[in-house]
All heavy atoms as TSV, in Angstrom:
chain	resi	resn	atom	element	x	y	z
A	1	MET	N	N	72.524	111.976	108.968
A	1	MET	CA	C	73.808	112.220	108.357
A	1	MET	C	C	74.053	111.145	107.299
A	1	MET	O	O	73.717	109.985	107.496
A	1	MET	CB	C	74.916	112.180	109.402
A	1	MET	CG	C	76.288	112.406	108.800
A	1	MET	SD	S	77.659	112.279	109.964
A	1	MET	CE	C	77.333	113.675	111.014
A	2	LYS	N	N	74.654	111.550	106.192
A	2	LYS	CA	C	75.017	110.621	105.124
A	2	LYS	C	C	76.520	110.394	105.150
A	2	LYS	O	O	77.300	111.304	105.423
A	2	LYS	CB	C	74.617	111.154	103.744
A	2	LYS	CG	C	73.116	111.301	103.564
A	2	LYS	CD	C	72.473	109.945	103.504
A	2	LYS	CE	C	70.971	110.105	103.230
A	2	LYS	NZ	N	70.281	108.842	103.258
A	3	ILE	N	N	76.920	109.177	104.859
A	3	ILE	CA	C	78.324	108.780	104.827
A	3	ILE	C	C	78.635	108.277	103.418
A	3	ILE	O	O	77.880	107.497	102.856
A	3	ILE	CB	C	78.600	107.632	105.836
A	3	ILE	CG1	C	78.089	107.978	107.229
A	3	ILE	CG2	C	80.063	107.240	105.822
A	3	ILE	CD1	C	78.748	109.144	107.875
A	4	TYR	N	N	79.761	108.742	102.856
A	4	TYR	CA	C	80.200	108.271	101.535
A	4	TYR	C	C	81.168	107.118	101.758
A	4	TYR	O	O	82.223	107.281	102.349
A	4	TYR	CB	C	80.879	109.407	100.764
A	4	TYR	CG	C	81.223	109.041	99.348
A	4	TYR	CD1	C	80.245	109.013	98.367
A	4	TYR	CD2	C	82.527	108.731	98.995
A	4	TYR	CE1	C	80.548	108.690	97.056
A	4	TYR	CE2	C	82.837	108.403	97.680
A	4	TYR	CZ	C	81.856	108.381	96.720
A	4	TYR	OH	O	82.162	108.057	95.429
A	5	LEU	N	N	80.774	105.920	101.313
A	5	LEU	CA	C	81.571	104.726	101.535
A	5	LEU	C	C	81.503	103.831	100.312
A	5	LEU	O	O	80.407	103.468	99.872
A	5	LEU	CB	C	81.052	103.978	102.773
A	5	LEU	CG	C	81.761	102.703	103.178
A	5	LEU	CD1	C	83.198	102.999	103.610
A	5	LEU	CD2	C	81.013	102.008	104.305
A	6	ASP	N	N	82.651	103.507	99.764
A	6	ASP	CA	C	82.735	102.619	98.598
A	6	ASP	C	C	81.854	103.081	97.444
A	6	ASP	O	O	81.158	102.281	96.808
A	6	ASP	CB	C	82.382	101.180	98.990
A	6	ASP	CG	C	83.403	100.566	99.929
A	6	ASP	OD1	O	84.579	100.982	99.879
A	6	ASP	OD2	O	83.031	99.677	100.725
A	7	GLY	N	N	81.863	104.377	97.174
A	7	GLY	CA	C	81.149	104.910	96.022
A	7	GLY	C	C	79.661	105.119	96.212
A	7	GLY	O	O	78.951	105.423	95.267
A	8	LYS	N	N	79.173	104.989	97.455
A	8	LYS	CA	C	77.743	105.161	97.714
A	8	LYS	C	C	77.540	106.050	98.940
A	8	LYS	O	O	78.342	106.045	99.859
A	8	LYS	CB	C	77.080	103.810	97.994
A	8	LYS	CG	C	77.148	102.831	96.865
A	8	LYS	CD	C	76.553	101.504	97.292
A	8	LYS	CE	C	76.865	100.454	96.237
A	8	LYS	NZ	N	76.735	99.114	96.756
A	9	TYR	N	N	76.434	106.786	98.937
A	9	TYR	CA	C	76.034	107.551	100.117
A	9	TYR	C	C	75.096	106.673	100.937
A	9	TYR	O	O	74.108	106.156	100.429
A	9	TYR	CB	C	75.331	108.851	99.725
A	9	TYR	CG	C	76.287	109.879	99.176
A	9	TYR	CD1	C	76.449	110.051	97.818
A	9	TYR	CD2	C	77.048	110.663	100.037
A	9	TYR	CE1	C	77.340	110.989	97.311
A	9	TYR	CE2	C	77.944	111.600	99.552
A	9	TYR	CZ	C	78.085	111.761	98.190
A	9	TYR	OH	O	78.968	112.679	97.703
A	10	LEU	N	N	75.412	106.496	102.207
A	10	LEU	CA	C	74.625	105.641	103.092
A	10	LEU	C	C	74.171	106.419	104.322
A	10	LEU	O	O	74.818	107.384	104.728
A	10	LEU	CB	C	75.483	104.461	103.576
A	10	LEU	CG	C	76.131	103.578	102.530
A	10	LEU	CD1	C	77.118	102.633	103.200
A	10	LEU	CD2	C	75.083	102.813	101.762
A	11	ASP	N	N	73.084	105.958	104.937
A	11	ASP	CA	C	72.709	106.493	106.240
A	11	ASP	C	C	73.804	106.087	107.219
A	11	ASP	O	O	74.394	105.004	107.098
A	11	ASP	CB	C	71.375	105.913	106.704
A	11	ASP	CG	C	70.205	106.447	105.895
A	11	ASP	OD1	O	70.260	107.616	105.459
A	11	ASP	OD2	O	69.244	105.685	105.685
A	12	GLU	N	N	74.067	106.919	108.205
A	12	GLU	CA	C	75.159	106.632	109.132
A	12	GLU	C	C	74.998	105.280	109.815
A	12	GLU	O	O	75.992	104.610	110.105
A	12	GLU	CB	C	75.329	107.746	110.157
A	12	GLU	CG	C	74.136	107.944	111.063
A	12	GLU	CD	C	74.369	109.080	112.052
A	12	GLU	OE1	O	75.318	109.002	112.848
A	12	GLU	OE2	O	73.595	110.040	112.014
A	13	SER	N	N	73.776	104.830	110.054
A	13	SER	CA	C	73.561	103.542	110.719
A	13	SER	C	C	73.959	102.360	109.841
A	13	SER	O	O	74.188	101.261	110.339
A	13	SER	CB	C	72.091	103.399	111.130
A	13	SER	OG	O	71.265	103.386	109.980
A	14	LYS	N	N	74.057	102.566	108.531
A	14	LYS	CA	C	74.414	101.493	107.603
A	14	LYS	C	C	75.871	101.547	107.161
A	14	LYS	O	O	76.328	100.670	106.450
A	14	LYS	CB	C	73.506	101.538	106.373
A	14	LYS	CG	C	72.068	101.230	106.716
A	14	LYS	CD	C	71.214	101.210	105.487
A	14	LYS	CE	C	69.772	100.905	105.889
A	14	LYS	NZ	N	68.895	100.860	104.749
A	15	ALA	N	N	76.603	102.554	107.592
A	15	ALA	CA	C	78.007	102.698	107.208
A	15	ALA	C	C	78.861	101.816	108.113
A	15	ALA	O	O	78.973	102.059	109.313
A	15	ALA	CB	C	78.434	104.156	107.310
A	16	LYS	N	N	79.429	100.780	107.538
A	16	LYS	CA	C	80.238	99.827	108.303
A	16	LYS	C	C	81.548	99.576	107.570
A	16	LYS	O	O	81.608	99.607	106.355
A	16	LYS	CB	C	79.513	98.477	108.431
A	16	LYS	CG	C	78.080	98.561	108.916
A	16	LYS	CD	C	78.024	98.787	110.395
A	16	LYS	CE	C	76.596	98.667	110.866
A	16	LYS	NZ	N	76.102	99.747	111.606
A	17	ILE	N	N	82.607	99.337	108.329
A	17	ILE	CA	C	83.871	98.914	107.743
A	17	ILE	C	C	84.277	97.593	108.381
A	17	ILE	O	O	83.894	97.282	109.510
A	17	ILE	CB	C	85.000	99.954	107.907
A	17	ILE	CG1	C	85.326	100.194	109.377
A	17	ILE	CG2	C	84.669	101.253	107.202
A	17	ILE	CD1	C	86.585	100.982	109.605
A	18	SER	N	N	85.074	96.832	107.667
A	18	SER	CA	C	85.553	95.548	108.150
A	18	SER	C	C	86.543	95.743	109.294
A	18	SER	O	O	87.326	96.703	109.294
A	18	SER	CB	C	86.230	94.799	107.009
A	18	SER	OG	O	86.920	93.664	107.503
A	19	VAL	N	N	86.541	94.818	110.227
A	19	VAL	CA	C	87.536	94.863	111.297
A	19	VAL	C	C	88.924	94.555	110.743
A	19	VAL	O	O	89.929	94.754	111.424
A	19	VAL	CB	C	87.202	93.881	112.448
A	19	VAL	CG1	C	85.935	94.307	113.149
A	19	VAL	CG2	C	87.122	92.452	111.951
A	20	PHE	N	N	89.003	94.091	109.494
A	20	PHE	CA	C	90.275	93.801	108.844
A	20	PHE	C	C	90.726	94.951	107.943
A	20	PHE	O	O	91.714	94.822	107.226
A	20	PHE	CB	C	90.174	92.508	108.030
A	20	PHE	CG	C	89.829	91.318	108.876
A	20	PHE	CD1	C	88.580	90.730	108.790
A	20	PHE	CD2	C	90.747	90.806	109.784
A	20	PHE	CE1	C	88.256	89.639	109.582
A	20	PHE	CE2	C	90.432	89.719	110.582
A	20	PHE	CZ	C	89.184	89.127	110.485
A	21	ASP	N	N	90.034	96.080	107.972
A	21	ASP	CA	C	90.399	97.234	107.162
A	21	ASP	C	C	91.808	97.697	107.545
A	21	ASP	O	O	92.123	97.881	108.723
A	21	ASP	CB	C	89.387	98.366	107.392
A	21	ASP	CG	C	89.719	99.589	106.576
A	21	ASP	OD1	O	89.347	99.620	105.398
A	21	ASP	OD2	O	90.371	100.505	107.132
A	22	HIS	N	N	92.674	97.856	106.548
A	22	HIS	CA	C	94.077	98.200	106.798
A	22	HIS	C	C	94.214	99.540	107.527
A	22	HIS	O	O	95.075	99.698	108.399
A	22	HIS	CB	C	94.843	98.233	105.470
A	22	HIS	CG	C	96.272	97.835	105.612
A	22	HIS	ND1	N	97.275	98.752	105.838
A	22	HIS	CD2	C	96.859	96.623	105.585
A	22	HIS	CE1	C	98.431	98.109	105.927
A	22	HIS	NE2	N	98.203	96.811	105.782
A	23	GLY	N	N	93.368	100.498	107.175
A	23	GLY	CA	C	93.416	101.790	107.857
A	23	GLY	C	C	93.064	101.668	109.326
A	23	GLY	O	O	93.648	102.349	110.184
A	24	LEU	N	N	92.129	100.807	109.642
A	24	LEU	CA	C	91.733	100.587	111.032
A	24	LEU	C	C	92.818	99.832	111.796
A	24	LEU	O	O	93.189	100.203	112.911
A	24	LEU	CB	C	90.417	99.801	111.078
A	24	LEU	CG	C	89.872	99.459	112.458
A	24	LEU	CD1	C	89.474	100.729	113.200
A	24	LEU	CD2	C	88.701	98.514	112.355
A	25	LEU	N	N	93.370	98.783	111.183
A	25	LEU	CA	C	94.366	97.958	111.859
A	25	LEU	C	C	95.714	98.652	112.029
A	25	LEU	O	O	96.370	98.513	113.054
A	25	LEU	CB	C	94.577	96.649	111.089
A	25	LEU	CG	C	93.410	95.663	111.123
A	25	LEU	CD1	C	93.696	94.498	110.188
A	25	LEU	CD2	C	93.163	95.167	112.530
A	26	TYR	N	N	96.132	99.386	110.998
A	26	TYR	CA	C	97.485	99.934	111.004
A	26	TYR	C	C	97.543	101.465	110.997
A	26	TYR	O	O	98.627	102.038	110.994
A	26	TYR	CB	C	98.268	99.389	109.806
A	26	TYR	CG	C	98.367	97.887	109.848
A	26	TYR	CD1	C	97.547	97.104	109.060
A	26	TYR	CD2	C	99.260	97.264	110.716
A	26	TYR	CE1	C	97.621	95.727	109.105
A	26	TYR	CE2	C	99.341	95.882	110.774
A	26	TYR	CZ	C	98.513	95.112	109.966
A	26	TYR	OH	O	98.584	93.752	110.029
A	27	GLY	N	N	96.408	102.109	110.950
A	27	GLY	CA	C	96.380	103.559	110.965
A	27	GLY	C	C	96.778	104.196	109.647
A	27	GLY	O	O	97.128	105.370	109.604
A	28	ASP	N	N	96.746	103.404	108.563
A	28	ASP	CA	C	97.060	103.956	107.237
A	28	ASP	C	C	96.001	104.958	106.834
A	28	ASP	O	O	94.810	104.737	107.038
A	28	ASP	CB	C	97.090	102.861	106.171
A	28	ASP	CG	C	98.280	101.940	106.310
A	28	ASP	OD1	O	99.210	102.292	107.050
A	28	ASP	OD2	O	98.270	100.885	105.674
A	29	GLY	N	N	96.432	106.036	106.244
A	29	GLY	CA	C	95.484	107.016	105.754
A	29	GLY	C	C	96.195	108.286	105.322
A	29	GLY	O	O	97.377	108.464	105.590
A	30	VAL	N	N	95.467	109.109	104.635
A	30	VAL	CA	C	95.981	110.412	104.233
A	30	VAL	C	C	94.935	111.457	104.598
A	30	VAL	O	O	93.746	111.163	104.701
A	30	VAL	CB	C	96.318	110.479	102.718
A	30	VAL	CG1	C	97.448	109.539	102.386
A	30	VAL	CG2	C	95.123	110.165	101.855
A	31	PHE	N	N	95.413	112.668	104.809
A	31	PHE	CA	C	94.520	113.760	105.188
A	31	PHE	C	C	94.964	115.007	104.447
A	31	PHE	O	O	96.152	115.275	104.336
A	31	PHE	CB	C	94.609	114.002	106.699
A	31	PHE	CG	C	93.844	115.204	107.153
A	31	PHE	CD1	C	92.483	115.141	107.363
A	31	PHE	CD2	C	94.489	116.416	107.342
A	31	PHE	CE1	C	91.773	116.263	107.777
A	31	PHE	CE2	C	93.796	117.541	107.752
A	31	PHE	CZ	C	92.437	117.457	107.967
A	32	GLU	N	N	94.020	115.719	103.944
A	32	GLU	CA	C	94.321	116.983	103.271
A	32	GLU	C	C	93.264	117.996	103.703
A	32	GLU	O	O	92.079	117.830	103.428
A	32	GLU	CB	C	94.299	116.794	101.749
A	32	GLU	CG	C	94.587	118.037	100.958
A	32	GLU	CD	C	96.013	118.566	101.128
A	32	GLU	OE1	O	96.917	117.819	101.474
A	32	GLU	OE2	O	96.193	119.781	100.909
A	33	GLY	N	N	93.684	119.001	104.434
A	33	GLY	CA	C	92.760	120.052	104.860
A	33	GLY	C	C	92.543	121.051	103.736
A	33	GLY	O	O	93.502	121.488	103.102
A	34	ILE	N	N	91.311	121.369	103.461
A	34	ILE	CA	C	90.989	122.275	102.354
A	34	ILE	C	C	90.162	123.441	102.895
A	34	ILE	O	O	89.190	123.240	103.616
A	34	ILE	CB	C	90.204	121.544	101.242
A	34	ILE	CG1	C	91.066	120.423	100.651
A	34	ILE	CG2	C	89.755	122.505	100.158
A	34	ILE	CD1	C	90.377	119.594	99.589
A	35	ARG	N	N	90.564	124.640	102.538
A	35	ARG	CA	C	89.841	125.841	102.970
A	35	ARG	C	C	89.065	126.444	101.809
A	35	ARG	O	O	89.465	126.330	100.658
A	35	ARG	CB	C	90.799	126.884	103.506
A	35	ARG	CG	C	91.418	126.504	104.813
A	35	ARG	CD	C	92.252	127.656	105.332
A	35	ARG	NE	N	92.781	127.326	106.621
A	35	ARG	CZ	C	92.342	127.834	107.751
A	35	ARG	NH1	N	91.383	128.727	107.735
A	35	ARG	NH2	N	92.876	127.485	108.894
A	36	ALA	N	N	88.000	127.107	102.162
A	36	ALA	CA	C	87.213	127.837	101.166
A	36	ALA	C	C	87.051	129.273	101.651
A	36	ALA	O	O	86.881	129.533	102.846
A	36	ALA	CB	C	85.850	127.195	100.975
A	37	TYR	N	N	87.151	130.205	100.723
A	37	TYR	CA	C	86.958	131.621	101.001
A	37	TYR	C	C	85.906	132.152	100.046
A	37	TYR	O	O	86.004	131.929	98.840
A	37	TYR	CB	C	88.271	132.402	100.821
A	37	TYR	CG	C	89.370	131.945	101.756
A	37	TYR	CD1	C	90.368	131.085	101.314
A	37	TYR	CD2	C	89.401	132.372	103.085
A	37	TYR	CE1	C	91.382	130.667	102.170
A	37	TYR	CE2	C	90.407	131.957	103.942
A	37	TYR	CZ	C	91.385	131.106	103.480
A	37	TYR	OH	O	92.374	130.690	104.330
A	38	ASN	N	N	84.908	132.813	100.592
A	38	ASN	CA	C	83.823	133.376	99.784
A	38	ASN	C	C	83.204	132.328	98.857
A	38	ASN	O	O	82.908	132.593	97.704
A	38	ASN	CB	C	84.329	134.572	98.968
A	38	ASN	CG	C	84.825	135.693	99.846
A	38	ASN	OD1	O	84.215	135.988	100.878
A	38	ASN	ND2	N	85.928	136.301	99.476
A	39	GLY	N	N	83.053	131.103	99.380
A	39	GLY	CA	C	82.407	130.037	98.608
A	39	GLY	C	C	83.279	129.372	97.557
A	39	GLY	O	O	82.798	128.565	96.775
A	40	ARG	N	N	84.575	129.687	97.544
A	40	ARG	CA	C	85.486	129.090	96.556
A	40	ARG	C	C	86.634	128.388	97.282
A	40	ARG	O	O	87.229	128.955	98.186
A	40	ARG	CB	C	86.049	130.161	95.639
A	40	ARG	CG	C	84.937	130.857	94.841
A	40	ARG	CD	C	85.474	131.548	93.676
A	40	ARG	NE	N	86.308	130.615	92.913
A	40	ARG	CZ	C	86.386	130.606	91.606
A	40	ARG	NH1	N	85.713	131.468	90.910
A	40	ARG	NH2	N	87.168	129.748	90.983
A	41	VAL	N	N	86.930	127.157	96.836
A	41	VAL	CA	C	88.022	126.402	97.441
A	41	VAL	C	C	89.347	127.042	97.044
A	41	VAL	O	O	89.587	127.340	95.881
A	41	VAL	CB	C	87.977	124.923	97.012
A	41	VAL	CG1	C	89.178	124.168	97.562
A	41	VAL	CG2	C	86.686	124.278	97.493
A	42	PHE	N	N	90.224	127.242	98.037
A	42	PHE	CA	C	91.519	127.866	97.820
A	42	PHE	C	C	92.514	126.810	97.344
A	42	PHE	O	O	92.753	125.816	98.026
A	42	PHE	CB	C	91.991	128.497	99.131
A	42	PHE	CG	C	93.317	129.183	99.050
A	42	PHE	CD1	C	93.466	130.367	98.341
A	42	PHE	CD2	C	94.421	128.653	99.693
A	42	PHE	CE1	C	94.684	131.017	98.273
A	42	PHE	CE2	C	95.647	129.291	99.637
A	42	PHE	CZ	C	95.777	130.471	98.923
A	43	LYS	N	N	93.090	127.027	96.160
A	43	LYS	CA	C	94.112	126.147	95.571
A	43	LYS	C	C	93.649	124.690	95.502
A	43	LYS	O	O	94.368	123.768	95.916
A	43	LYS	CB	C	95.423	126.279	96.314
A	43	LYS	CG	C	96.034	127.662	96.179
A	43	LYS	CD	C	97.483	127.670	96.565
A	43	LYS	CE	C	98.061	129.053	96.258
A	43	LYS	NZ	N	99.508	129.051	96.292
A	44	LEU	N	N	92.460	124.455	94.961
A	44	LEU	CA	C	91.893	123.114	94.872
A	44	LEU	C	C	92.817	122.160	94.111
A	44	LEU	O	O	93.056	121.039	94.553
A	44	LEU	CB	C	90.515	123.150	94.210
A	44	LEU	CG	C	89.841	121.791	94.027
A	44	LEU	CD1	C	89.640	121.092	95.365
A	44	LEU	CD2	C	88.513	121.961	93.297
A	45	LYS	N	N	93.336	122.594	92.971
A	45	LYS	CA	C	94.200	121.723	92.162
A	45	LYS	C	C	95.388	121.227	92.980
A	45	LYS	O	O	95.716	120.037	92.976
A	45	LYS	CB	C	94.684	122.475	90.921
A	45	LYS	CG	C	95.566	121.665	90.002
A	45	LYS	CD	C	95.928	122.483	88.758
A	45	LYS	CE	C	96.779	121.700	87.804
A	45	LYS	NZ	N	98.202	121.690	88.158
A	46	GLU	N	N	96.036	122.110	93.710
A	46	GLU	CA	C	97.187	121.741	94.524
A	46	GLU	C	C	96.802	120.775	95.639
A	46	GLU	O	O	97.544	119.844	95.956
A	46	GLU	CB	C	97.855	122.993	95.110
A	46	GLU	CG	C	98.577	123.842	94.091
A	46	GLU	CD	C	97.676	124.850	93.374
A	46	GLU	OE1	O	96.436	124.778	93.489
A	46	GLU	OE2	O	98.230	125.730	92.688
A	47	HIS	N	N	95.625	120.982	96.245
A	47	HIS	CA	C	95.152	120.087	97.295
A	47	HIS	C	C	94.927	118.683	96.752
A	47	HIS	O	O	95.345	117.693	97.366
A	47	HIS	CB	C	93.846	120.610	97.909
A	47	HIS	CG	C	94.029	121.730	98.867
A	47	HIS	ND1	N	94.680	121.591	100.072
A	47	HIS	CD2	C	93.647	123.025	98.804
A	47	HIS	CE1	C	94.675	122.742	100.713
A	47	HIS	NE2	N	94.056	123.636	99.960
A	48	ILE	N	N	94.259	118.597	95.610
A	48	ILE	CA	C	93.975	117.287	95.007
A	48	ILE	C	C	95.271	116.585	94.630
A	48	ILE	O	O	95.438	115.383	94.889
A	48	ILE	CB	C	93.046	117.440	93.785
A	48	ILE	CG1	C	91.703	118.073	94.188
A	48	ILE	CG2	C	92.838	116.104	93.088
A	48	ILE	CD1	C	90.895	117.296	95.193
A	49	GLU	N	N	96.198	117.304	94.038
A	49	GLU	CA	C	97.493	116.704	93.667
A	49	GLU	C	C	98.214	116.168	94.903
A	49	GLU	O	O	98.751	115.061	94.890
A	49	GLU	CB	C	98.377	117.741	92.967
A	49	GLU	CG	C	97.939	118.061	91.567
A	49	GLU	CD	C	98.726	119.209	90.944
A	49	GLU	OE1	O	99.547	119.857	91.650
A	49	GLU	OE2	O	98.521	119.465	89.744
A	50	ARG	N	N	98.223	116.944	95.978
A	50	ARG	CA	C	98.899	116.537	97.211
A	50	ARG	C	C	98.219	115.308	97.817
A	50	ARG	O	O	98.895	114.395	98.314
A	50	ARG	CB	C	98.907	117.709	98.195
A	50	ARG	CG	C	100.050	117.723	99.124
A	50	ARG	CD	C	100.241	119.018	99.906
A	50	ARG	NE	N	99.086	119.861	100.099
A	50	ARG	CZ	C	98.930	121.064	99.536
A	50	ARG	NH1	N	99.851	121.566	98.748
A	50	ARG	NH2	N	97.859	121.773	99.773
A	51	LEU	N	N	96.897	115.279	97.782
A	51	LEU	CA	C	96.151	114.142	98.316
A	51	LEU	C	C	96.510	112.860	97.576
A	51	LEU	O	O	96.802	111.827	98.190
A	51	LEU	CB	C	94.644	114.411	98.219
A	51	LEU	CG	C	93.745	113.278	98.691
A	51	LEU	CD1	C	93.852	113.106	100.195
A	51	LEU	CD2	C	92.313	113.544	98.278
A	52	PHE	N	N	96.511	112.908	96.244
A	52	PHE	CA	C	96.823	111.721	95.448
A	52	PHE	C	C	98.292	111.320	95.604
A	52	PHE	O	O	98.611	110.129	95.642
A	52	PHE	CB	C	96.436	111.933	93.983
A	52	PHE	CG	C	94.995	111.604	93.715
A	52	PHE	CD1	C	93.996	112.504	94.053
A	52	PHE	CD2	C	94.632	110.402	93.150
A	52	PHE	CE1	C	92.658	112.206	93.834
A	52	PHE	CE2	C	93.304	110.088	92.929
A	52	PHE	CZ	C	92.314	110.988	93.268
A	53	TYR	N	N	99.183	112.290	95.717
A	53	TYR	CA	C	100.602	112.001	95.924
A	53	TYR	C	C	100.809	111.309	97.279
A	53	TYR	O	O	101.551	110.328	97.387
A	53	TYR	CB	C	101.415	113.292	95.848
A	53	TYR	CG	C	102.894	113.079	96.036
A	53	TYR	CD1	C	103.677	112.577	95.003
A	53	TYR	CD2	C	103.505	113.388	97.243
A	53	TYR	CE1	C	105.039	112.372	95.179
A	53	TYR	CE2	C	104.862	113.184	97.427
A	53	TYR	CZ	C	105.621	112.677	96.392
A	53	TYR	OH	O	106.967	112.467	96.566
A	54	SER	N	N	100.132	111.797	98.310
A	54	SER	CA	C	100.240	111.198	99.641
A	54	SER	C	C	99.704	109.771	99.636
A	54	SER	O	O	100.311	108.864	100.224
A	54	SER	CB	C	99.466	112.025	100.668
A	54	SER	OG	O	100.037	113.300	100.805
A	55	ALA	N	N	98.579	109.558	98.975
A	55	ALA	CA	C	98.000	108.219	98.886
A	55	ALA	C	C	98.963	107.265	98.174
A	55	ALA	O	O	99.178	106.128	98.613
A	55	ALA	CB	C	96.662	108.266	98.164
A	56	LYS	N	N	99.542	107.734	97.091
A	56	LYS	CA	C	100.483	106.902	96.330
A	56	LYS	C	C	101.685	106.508	97.183
A	56	LYS	O	O	102.181	105.381	97.096
A	56	LYS	CB	C	100.943	107.647	95.075
A	56	LYS	CG	C	101.837	106.837	94.189
A	56	LYS	CD	C	102.217	107.627	92.939
A	56	LYS	CE	C	103.141	106.805	92.059
A	56	LYS	NZ	N	103.544	107.528	90.867
A	57	SER	N	N	102.137	107.408	98.041
A	57	SER	CA	C	103.326	107.135	98.856
A	57	SER	C	C	103.107	105.997	99.847
A	57	SER	O	O	104.073	105.361	100.283
A	57	SER	CB	C	103.788	108.393	99.574
A	57	SER	OG	O	102.919	108.726	100.622
A	58	ILE	N	N	101.848	105.711	100.223
A	58	ILE	CA	C	101.567	104.584	101.117
A	58	ILE	C	C	100.860	103.455	100.372
A	58	ILE	O	O	100.264	102.569	100.986
A	58	ILE	CB	C	100.768	105.009	102.371
A	58	ILE	CG1	C	99.382	105.529	102.017
A	58	ILE	CG2	C	101.536	106.002	103.206
A	58	ILE	CD1	C	98.456	105.650	103.225
A	59	LEU	N	N	100.949	103.494	99.033
A	59	LEU	CA	C	100.367	102.463	98.167
A	59	LEU	C	C	98.851	102.345	98.334
A	59	LEU	O	O	98.291	101.261	98.254
A	59	LEU	CB	C	101.041	101.109	98.411
A	59	LEU	CG	C	102.558	101.092	98.276
A	59	LEU	CD1	C	103.127	99.729	98.634
A	59	LEU	CD2	C	103.002	101.511	96.895
A	60	LEU	N	N	98.201	103.470	98.573
A	60	LEU	CA	C	96.750	103.519	98.711
A	60	LEU	C	C	96.148	104.001	97.398
A	60	LEU	O	O	96.519	105.055	96.886
A	60	LEU	CB	C	96.362	104.489	99.830
A	60	LEU	CG	C	94.879	104.725	100.079
A	60	LEU	CD1	C	94.232	103.451	100.612
A	60	LEU	CD2	C	94.686	105.864	101.061
A	61	THR	N	N	95.251	103.210	96.838
A	61	THR	CA	C	94.583	103.581	95.595
A	61	THR	C	C	93.293	104.314	95.920
A	61	THR	O	O	92.438	103.795	96.632
A	61	THR	CB	C	94.255	102.331	94.758
A	61	THR	OG1	O	95.470	101.633	94.479
A	61	THR	CG2	C	93.582	102.708	93.461
A	62	ILE	N	N	93.156	105.530	95.403
A	62	ILE	CA	C	91.919	106.276	95.569
A	62	ILE	C	C	91.014	105.881	94.399
A	62	ILE	O	O	91.391	106.042	93.245
A	62	ILE	CB	C	92.185	107.793	95.568
A	62	ILE	CG1	C	93.087	108.159	96.757
A	62	ILE	CG2	C	90.870	108.576	95.630
A	62	ILE	CD1	C	93.461	109.612	96.841
A	63	PRO	N	N	89.834	105.348	94.685
A	63	PRO	CA	C	89.004	104.759	93.622
A	63	PRO	C	C	88.207	105.762	92.782
A	63	PRO	O	O	87.204	105.377	92.175
A	63	PRO	CB	C	88.068	103.825	94.398
A	63	PRO	CG	C	87.903	104.498	95.721
A	63	PRO	CD	C	89.257	105.130	96.006
A	64	ILE	N	N	88.624	107.006	92.762
A	64	ILE	CA	C	87.976	107.992	91.908
A	64	ILE	C	C	89.059	108.793	91.193
A	64	ILE	O	O	90.224	108.778	91.598
A	64	ILE	CB	C	87.038	108.945	92.694
A	64	ILE	CG1	C	87.813	109.683	93.788
A	64	ILE	CG2	C	85.856	108.193	93.277
A	64	ILE	CD1	C	86.999	110.732	94.517
A	65	SER	N	N	88.673	109.497	90.163
A	65	SER	CA	C	89.606	110.286	89.368
A	65	SER	C	C	89.953	111.591	90.077
A	65	SER	O	O	89.094	112.186	90.725
A	65	SER	CB	C	88.965	110.586	88.017
A	65	SER	OG	O	89.682	111.587	87.341
A	66	PRO	N	N	91.198	112.068	89.897
A	66	PRO	CA	C	91.536	113.359	90.488
A	66	PRO	C	C	91.049	114.535	89.632
A	66	PRO	O	O	91.305	115.680	89.981
A	66	PRO	CB	C	93.076	113.328	90.506
A	66	PRO	CG	C	93.439	112.432	89.389
A	66	PRO	CD	C	92.349	111.397	89.322
A	67	ALA	N	N	90.323	114.261	88.551
A	67	ALA	CA	C	89.843	115.326	87.667
A	67	ALA	C	C	88.999	116.332	88.440
A	67	ALA	O	O	88.151	115.972	89.239
A	67	ALA	CB	C	89.039	114.747	86.521
A	68	ILE	N	N	89.288	117.594	88.189
A	68	ILE	CA	C	88.558	118.675	88.869
A	68	ILE	C	C	87.513	119.219	87.922
A	68	ILE	O	O	87.757	119.492	86.794
A	68	ILE	CB	C	89.534	119.790	89.318
A	68	ILE	CG1	C	90.536	119.197	90.299
A	68	ILE	CG2	C	88.786	120.952	89.915
A	68	ILE	CD1	C	91.675	120.143	90.642
């Protein structure tokens, strides 16, 4: 299994986070469930907008562009 962490894909055995990670210590995080029908993501633009809005509300910077 590959894990995407800090802009890189890593083997699961090499994917590590700090014990001081704010999400781990305080449970900070955002979640956006996305569905696909017939191989196409349903309302992708709206999902991405909601994800970035949720992150902003807890002062979490997403280190990639929301460009679709």
